C-alpha positions as CSV (number, residue, x, y, z in Angstrom):
1,M,131.7,194.3,157.0
2,M,129.9,191.7,154.9
3,Q,126.4,190.4,155.5
4,I,125.7,186.8,154.6
5,G,122.1,185.9,153.6
6,G,120.2,182.8,154.4
7,C,122.5,181.2,156.9
8,R,124.0,181.5,160.3
9,L,127.8,181.1,160.5
10,D,129.4,180.1,163.8
11,R,133.0,179.5,164.7
12,I,133.9,176.0,165.9
13,D,136.6,176.1,168.6
14,R,139.4,173.6,168.9
15,E,137.7,171.5,171.6
16,T,134.5,171.1,169.6
17,A,136.5,170.4,166.4
18,G,138.2,167.6,168.3
19,V,134.8,166.3,169.5
20,W,133.6,166.2,165.9
21,L,136.6,164.1,164.8
22,E,136.2,161.7,167.8
23,H,132.5,161.4,167.0
24,I,133.3,160.4,163.4
25,L,135.7,157.8,164.6
26,G,133.1,156.4,167.0
27,E,134.9,157.6,170.1
28,G,132.3,160.0,171.5
29,G,129.0,161.7,171.0
30,A,128.1,164.4,168.5
31,P,128.3,168.0,169.5
32,I,124.8,168.5,168.0
33,E,121.9,166.2,167.2
34,L,122.4,164.9,163.7
35,D,119.7,164.8,160.9
36,Q,119.0,161.7,159.0
37,P,120.6,161.3,156.5
38,A,124.0,162.9,157.2
39,W,127.3,162.3,155.5
40,V,131.0,163.0,156.1
41,L,133.8,163.9,153.7
42,C,137.4,163.6,155.1
43,H,140.3,164.9,153.1
44,C,143.5,163.4,154.6
45,D,147.1,163.6,153.7
46,D,146.9,160.1,152.2
47,G,143.5,160.2,150.5
48,V,139.8,160.8,150.8
49,T,137.2,159.0,152.9
50,W,133.4,159.4,152.6
51,G,131.0,158.3,155.3
52,R,127.4,158.2,156.2
53,W,125.4,158.4,159.4
54,A,123.3,155.2,159.6
55,Q,121.4,153.7,162.6
56,G,123.2,155.9,165.1
57,N,126.7,155.2,163.9
58,W,129.1,156.5,161.3
59,R,130.0,154.1,158.5
60,L,133.3,155.1,156.8
61,G,134.7,154.1,153.5
62,S,137.9,153.2,155.3
63,T,136.0,150.2,156.8
64,A,134.5,149.0,153.5
65,F,137.6,149.7,151.4
66,P,140.7,150.0,153.7
67,D,143.0,149.7,150.7
68,L,141.6,152.9,149.2
69,C,140.3,155.1,152.0
70,P,142.4,156.2,154.9
71,V,141.2,156.3,158.5
72,P,141.0,159.9,159.5
73,S,143.2,161.0,162.5
74,R,144.3,164.3,164.1
75,R,147.7,163.8,162.4
76,S,146.5,163.1,158.9
77,L,143.3,165.2,158.7
78,V,143.4,168.1,156.3
79,E,139.7,168.9,156.1
80,L,136.5,167.3,157.5
81,R,132.9,168.1,156.4
82,V,129.9,166.7,158.3
83,F,126.8,167.7,156.5
84,S,123.1,167.2,156.0
85,A,120.2,169.1,154.5
86,T,120.2,171.7,157.3
87,F,123.8,172.2,158.3
88,E,127.5,171.7,157.6
89,A,130.4,171.5,160.1
90,L,133.7,172.3,158.4
91,I,136.8,171.4,160.3
92,W,140.4,171.9,159.1
93,R,143.9,171.5,160.4
94,G,145.5,174.8,161.3
95,E,149.2,175.2,162.2
96,S,148.9,173.7,165.6
97,E,145.2,172.7,166.1
98,L,141.9,171.8,164.5
99,L,139.7,174.8,163.7
100,G,136.2,175.1,162.1
101,R,133.0,176.8,161.3
102,M,129.3,175.7,161.3
103,L,126.8,176.8,158.6
104,T,123.1,176.4,159.3
105,D,120.1,177.5,157.3
106,E,117.9,180.4,158.4
107,P,114.3,180.8,157.3
108,P,114.0,182.0,153.7
109,G,113.5,185.7,152.9
110,P,111.5,187.1,150.0
111,S,111.7,185.0,146.8
112,D,113.2,187.9,144.8
113,D,116.0,188.6,147.3
114,P,119.4,188.6,145.6
115,M,120.8,187.2,148.9
116,E,118.6,184.1,148.7
117,P,120.8,180.9,148.7
118,H,121.3,179.0,145.5
119,D,121.6,175.2,145.2
120,E,123.7,173.5,142.6
121,D,124.3,169.8,141.8
122,R,127.9,168.8,141.2
123,L,128.9,165.7,139.4
124,L,131.1,163.3,141.4
125,L,133.9,161.1,140.0
126,W,132.2,158.6,137.8
127,G,133.0,156.0,135.2
128,H,132.3,152.5,136.1
129,I,131.6,150.5,139.3
130,V,134.5,148.4,140.6
131,D,132.8,146.9,143.7
132,E,129.9,147.4,146.2
133,R,130.5,146.6,149.8
134,D,128.9,147.5,153.2
135,G,126.8,150.4,151.8
136,F,129.6,151.9,149.7
137,T,130.3,151.8,145.9
138,R,133.8,151.9,144.7
139,V,133.9,153.8,141.4
140,T,136.7,154.7,138.9
141,N,136.8,157.0,135.9
142,G,139.2,154.9,133.9
143,T,142.3,157.1,134.5
144,G,143.3,155.4,137.7
145,M,141.2,157.8,140.0
146,E,138.9,155.9,142.4
147,Q,136.7,156.7,145.3
148,A,134.3,154.8,147.6
149,L,131.0,156.7,147.6
150,P,128.5,156.2,150.5
151,L,125.8,155.1,148.0
152,T,124.6,151.8,146.7
153,G,122.4,150.8,143.8
154,L,124.0,153.2,141.3
155,D,123.1,153.0,137.7
156,R,125.7,150.6,136.1
157,T,125.1,152.0,132.6
158,G,126.6,155.3,133.6
159,S,123.6,157.3,132.3
160,A,122.7,158.7,135.8
161,S,125.9,160.0,137.5
162,P,125.9,160.5,141.2
163,R,125.7,164.1,142.3
164,L,126.4,166.2,145.3
165,R,124.1,169.1,146.2
166,V,125.9,172.3,147.2
167,R,124.2,175.4,148.7
168,H,125.8,178.8,148.0
169,Y,125.2,181.7,150.3
170,F,125.7,185.2,149.1
171,G,127.2,188.2,150.9
172,R,126.7,191.9,150.3
173,D,129.5,194.3,150.9
174,D,128.1,197.2,153.0
175,R,130.3,199.8,151.3
176,S,130.0,198.9,147.6
177,G,126.7,196.9,147.6
178,C,128.3,194.2,145.5
179,V,126.9,190.7,146.0
180,R,129.0,187.6,145.7
181,V,129.2,184.0,146.9
182,A,130.4,184.3,150.5
183,A,130.1,180.7,151.7
184,S,129.2,177.3,150.3
185,R,128.3,174.0,152.0
186,L,127.6,170.4,151.1
187,M,124.0,169.3,151.5
188,E,123.2,165.8,150.2
189,F,123.8,163.1,147.6
190,K,121.4,162.9,144.7
């Protein structure tokens, strides 16, 4: 058995996974109260859609840039992440249904604990800005790759690239005592 430090991991059943997707699409309420700010990342069969929680509604890149970002659906969804500074709901398409897990932070332990979570900033696709619309910025890296980030006011000189904060949780194997990354979650844009 592996212990995971710094977080609580809960299974999301198929009904709750469906509720999350419906909520993102504006067809129902959230299964939990959402922090502000919160974001969503949808990987679909036909592309990627980012979104952000604003004024009690989800704003999706598929609305701002429908030519680039697909509208998530039960049929096209591969993976969905709803995240904020305190939690992440990860939903994925199984063989016949949506499945998922929820990671939430627990109070920190001692500062020298090897199981203490570690935060990392990851660079996002970046090059130059193509367009800004409805709270999203369409960016490209010059090789044909594009995405619509749920951010505005980005540095047009390219000297300050947008980043995504990721939190890694460590697990300790009870038999061997080895510690390794056991789970990771998205937290916020920087």
